[in-house]
C-alpha positions as CSV (number, residue, x, y, z in Angstrom):
1,M,95.1,69.4,21.6
2,K,95.0,65.7,20.6
3,N,91.2,65.9,20.5
4,I,91.4,68.6,17.8
5,L,94.2,67.2,15.7
6,F,92.9,63.6,15.4
7,P,89.6,64.6,13.7
8,I,91.4,67.0,11.3
9,L,93.9,64.2,10.4
10,V,91.0,61.8,9.8
11,L,89.2,64.4,7.6
12,F,92.4,65.0,5.6
13,I,93.0,61.3,5.0
14,S,89.4,60.8,4.0
15,A,89.5,63.7,1.6
16,Q,92.7,62.2,0.0
17,T,91.0,58.8,-0.3
18,I,87.9,60.2,-1.9
19,A,90.0,62.4,-4.3
20,Q,91.7,59.2,-5.5
21,S,88.5,57.4,-6.3
22,K,87.2,57.3,-9.8
23,V,83.7,56.1,-10.3
24,G,82.2,55.0,-13.7
25,T,78.9,53.7,-14.9
26,I,77.9,51.0,-17.5
27,D,74.7,50.0,-19.1
28,S,75.4,46.3,-19.5
29,D,71.9,45.5,-20.8
30,F,72.3,48.1,-23.6
31,I,75.7,46.5,-24.5
32,L,74.0,43.1,-24.5
33,S,71.2,44.2,-26.8
34,K,73.9,45.3,-29.3
35,M,76.0,42.2,-29.2
36,P,75.8,40.0,-32.3
37,E,75.8,36.9,-30.2
38,L,72.4,37.8,-28.8
39,T,70.7,36.7,-32.0
40,K,72.0,33.2,-31.5
41,V,70.9,33.2,-27.9
42,Q,67.4,34.3,-28.9
43,E,67.2,31.6,-31.6
44,D,68.3,29.0,-29.1
45,L,65.8,30.2,-26.5
46,K,63.0,30.1,-29.2
47,A,64.0,26.6,-30.1
48,Y,63.9,25.5,-26.4
49,N,60.5,27.1,-26.0
50,T,59.3,25.3,-29.1
51,K,60.6,22.0,-27.7
52,L,58.8,22.6,-24.4
53,E,55.6,23.4,-26.3
54,A,56.0,20.2,-28.4
55,D,56.5,18.2,-25.2
56,L,53.4,19.7,-23.7
57,K,51.4,18.9,-26.8
58,V,52.5,15.3,-26.6
59,K,51.3,15.1,-23.0
60,V,48.0,16.8,-23.8
61,D,47.4,14.5,-26.8
62,E,48.2,11.4,-24.6
63,Y,45.8,12.7,-22.0
64,Q,43.0,13.3,-24.5
65,A,43.5,9.9,-26.0
66,K,43.3,8.2,-22.6
67,V,40.1,10.2,-21.7
68,K,38.5,9.2,-25.1
69,A,39.5,5.6,-24.6
70,Y,38.1,5.6,-21.1
71,Q,34.8,7.2,-22.3
72,D,34.4,4.8,-25.2
73,G,35.1,1.7,-23.1
74,V,33.7,2.7,-19.6
75,A,30.6,0.5,-20.1
76,A,32.6,-2.7,-20.6
77,M,35.1,-2.0,-17.8
78,T,35.1,-3.6,-14.4
79,E,35.4,-1.4,-11.3
80,P,39.1,-2.1,-10.8
81,M,39.8,-1.3,-14.5
82,K,37.8,1.9,-14.2
83,K,39.7,2.9,-11.0
84,T,43.1,2.1,-12.7
85,K,42.2,4.2,-15.9
86,Q,40.9,7.1,-13.7
87,E,44.1,7.1,-11.7
88,E,46.1,7.2,-15.0
89,I,44.0,10.1,-16.2
90,I,44.4,12.0,-12.9
91,N,48.2,11.4,-13.0
92,L,48.4,12.8,-16.5
93,E,46.3,15.8,-15.5
94,N,48.7,16.5,-12.6
95,D,51.7,16.0,-14.8
96,I,50.4,18.5,-17.4
97,A,49.6,21.0,-14.6
98,K,53.1,20.7,-13.2
99,F,54.6,21.0,-16.6
100,R,52.7,24.2,-17.4
101,Q,53.5,25.6,-14.0
102,N,57.3,24.9,-14.4
103,G,57.4,25.9,-18.1
104,S,58.1,29.6,-17.5
105,Q,60.7,28.8,-14.8
106,L,62.4,26.4,-17.2
107,V,62.5,29.1,-19.9
108,Q,63.9,31.6,-17.5
109,L,66.6,29.1,-16.3
110,E,67.5,28.4,-20.0
111,Q,67.7,32.1,-20.8
112,N,70.0,32.7,-17.8
113,K,72.2,29.8,-18.9
114,L,72.4,31.2,-22.4
115,L,73.1,34.8,-21.4
116,Q,75.7,34.1,-18.7
117,P,78.6,33.8,-21.2
118,L,77.7,37.1,-22.7
119,Y,77.6,38.8,-19.3
120,T,80.9,37.2,-18.4
121,K,82.4,38.5,-21.7
122,I,81.1,42.1,-20.9
123,G,82.4,41.7,-17.3
124,K,86.0,40.8,-18.4
125,V,86.2,43.7,-20.9
126,L,84.8,46.0,-18.3
127,E,87.4,44.9,-15.9
128,E,90.1,45.6,-18.5
129,V,88.7,49.0,-19.3
130,A,88.3,50.0,-15.7
131,K,91.8,49.0,-14.8
132,A,93.3,50.7,-17.8
133,E,91.5,54.0,-17.2
134,G,92.0,53.9,-13.4
135,Y,88.4,53.5,-12.2
136,T,88.0,52.4,-8.7
137,Q,84.3,51.7,-9.0
138,V,81.9,51.1,-11.8
139,L,78.1,51.1,-11.2
140,T,75.5,49.6,-13.4
141,I,72.8,52.1,-14.5
142,T,70.4,49.5,-15.8
143,S,68.4,48.8,-12.7
144,S,70.0,50.9,-10.0
145,G,67.6,53.8,-10.2
146,L,70.3,56.5,-10.2
147,A,69.0,60.0,-10.3
148,Y,72.0,61.5,-12.0
149,V,75.0,60.1,-13.9
150,D,77.7,62.2,-15.4
151,P,78.0,60.8,-19.0
152,K,81.8,61.4,-19.1
153,F,82.2,58.5,-16.7
154,D,80.0,56.1,-18.6
155,L,82.1,53.2,-19.9
156,T,79.4,51.7,-22.1
157,K,80.7,53.0,-25.4
158,T,84.4,52.2,-24.6
159,V,83.4,48.6,-23.7
160,M,81.3,48.3,-26.8
161,T,84.2,49.5,-29.0
162,K,86.6,47.1,-27.3
163,L,84.1,44.2,-28.0
164,G,83.9,45.3,-31.6
165,I,80.3,46.4,-31.4
166,P,79.6,49.5,-33.5
167,V,78.7,52.6,-31.4
168,Q,75.9,54.7,-32.9
């Protein structure tokens, strides 16, 4: 008898727990795209990118000047001077190559740094909305690959309204 009652009791408790769960969804990237603060982030990121490009141009100009100076004066240089100048040029080439390689990573890190406060802001408001409306779970629909989402549980518009972002 115990073998029959125990599974029924577990099933009953599981059904009660599931019935009390409320799941919602949010498209945080959509909210982010509508936030007015995003314009400032994009401007700051563009300025950072421009600064990196200017830094690279300085390095390339320095490299080209050293190569030209070497080519113009190579006939009058001693072997140790040639070797020193060649090492300087090789070091500049390596520096430029590393800078180019790391450039996209630097831009990505800066973008993450600039966007983090916006995602934090969305997260705080989402937490308020989820608690106020009794949601036990909220899934992001941006990159989860969900096949079906019931729109009545989507908190995107509620969070946007609470952030003061016009809903269209």
